[in-house]
C-alpha positions in Angstrom: -61.9 -27.2 23.9 -62.4 -30.8 23.1 -61.0 -30.9 19.7 -61.9 -34.5 18.9 -65.6 -33.6 19.2 -65.3 -31.4 16.1 -66.3 -32.9 12.7 -63.4 -34.7 11.0 -61.1 -34.4 14.1 -60.1 -37.6 15.8 -57.8 -38.1 18.8 -54.6 -38.1 16.7 -55.4 -34.8 15.0 -56.7 -33.3 18.2 -53.3 -34.1 19.8 -51.5 -32.5 16.9 -53.5 -29.3 17.2 -52.8 -29.1 20.9 -49.0 -29.8 20.4 -48.8 -27.3 17.6 -50.5 -24.6 19.8 -48.0 -25.4 22.6 -45.0 -25.2 20.3 -46.2 -21.9 19.0 -46.8 -20.5 22.4 -50.6 -20.1 21.8 -52.8 -19.2 18.9 -53.4 -15.5 18.2 -55.6 -16.2 15.1 -58.0 -19.0 14.3 -56.3 -19.3 10.9 -53.3 -20.7 12.7 -55.2 -23.9 13.6 -55.3 -24.5 9.8 -51.5 -24.7 9.8 -51.5 -27.9 11.9 -49.7 -30.7 10.1 -52.2 -33.2 8.6 -55.2 -31.0 9.0 -56.9 -31.0 5.6 -58.1 -27.6 4.3 -61.6 -29.2 3.9 -61.7 -30.2 7.5 -60.4 -26.8 8.7 -63.3 -25.2 6.7 -65.8 -27.5 8.5 -64.5 -26.8 12.0 -63.8 -23.1 11.5 -67.3 -21.9 12.5 -66.9 -23.7 15.8 -63.6 -22.1 16.7 -63.3 -19.1 19.0 -60.3 -17.4 20.4 -60.5 -17.0 24.2 -58.2 -14.7 26.1 -55.1 -14.7 24.1 -52.0 -15.1 26.2 -49.0 -15.9 24.0 -45.6 -17.2 25.3 -43.0 -14.7 24.2 -39.6 -15.3 22.8 -36.9 -12.9 24.1 -34.7 -12.2 21.1 -31.8 -11.4 23.4 -31.9 -14.3 25.8 -33.3 -17.3 23.9 -30.6 -19.8 22.7 -30.4 -21.2 19.1 -32.0 -24.5 19.9 -35.0 -22.9 21.7 -35.5 -20.5 18.9 -35.4 -23.3 16.4 -38.1 -25.2 18.4 -40.6 -22.5 17.4 -42.6 -23.6 14.4 -42.1 -20.3 12.6 -38.3 -20.3 13.1 -36.2 -22.9 11.2 -32.7 -23.9 12.3 -31.0 -21.6 9.7 -33.0 -18.6 10.9 -32.3 -19.4 14.6 -28.6 -19.5 13.8 -28.8 -16.2 12.0 -30.7 -14.6 14.9 -27.9 -15.6 17.3 -25.2 -14.5 14.9 -26.9 -11.1 14.4 -27.0 -10.7 18.2 -23.3 -11.5 18.4 -22.4 -9.1 15.5 -24.7 -6.2 16.3 -25.3 -6.5 20.1 -28.6 -7.0 21.7 -31.8 -6.3 19.8 -33.3 -3.0 20.9 -36.8 -3.9 19.4 -38.3 -6.9 17.6 -38.5 -5.0 14.3 -34.7 -5.3 14.0 -35.3 -8.9 13.1 -36.1 -7.5 9.6 -32.4 -6.8 9.3 -31.9 -10.5 8.7 -32.1 -11.5 5.1 -34.3 -14.6 5.7 -37.0 -12.5 7.5 -39.4 -11.1 4.9 -42.6 -9.3 5.7 -44.6 -12.5 5.8 -42.3 -14.3 8.2 -42.1 -11.2 10.4 -45.9 -10.8 10.6 -46.3 -14.4 11.7 -43.6 -14.0 14.3 -44.0 -10.5 15.7 -46.7 -11.4 18.2 -44.4 -13.9 19.8 -41.3 -11.6 20.1 -40.1 -9.4 22.8 -36.9 -7.7 23.8 -36.1 -7.3 27.5 
């Protein structure tokens, strides 16, 4: 998609959207575009009718293999949560399924729902 052809989107904002998508590992929902830093809600409302999800192929995060820095690079995982994920692994052994992430105090339902599509356990 040529983001800068959309109303209210210039080259700087187009690049931010693409970088945000890359950091996430792909968009699974059109609403995620609206989370892009600097994208005003009013502009998102204008461009939303033009947006479509193609074949969704998300880059997955292996909860048992990904290091703290790489975890913290994901927009939905802050540094503190990344540290707690690694600590949880150290204390409890490998994750058996992504839902175990809910055992970490910082992970409420809202955070888990945002993250779950990006998580895997090998």
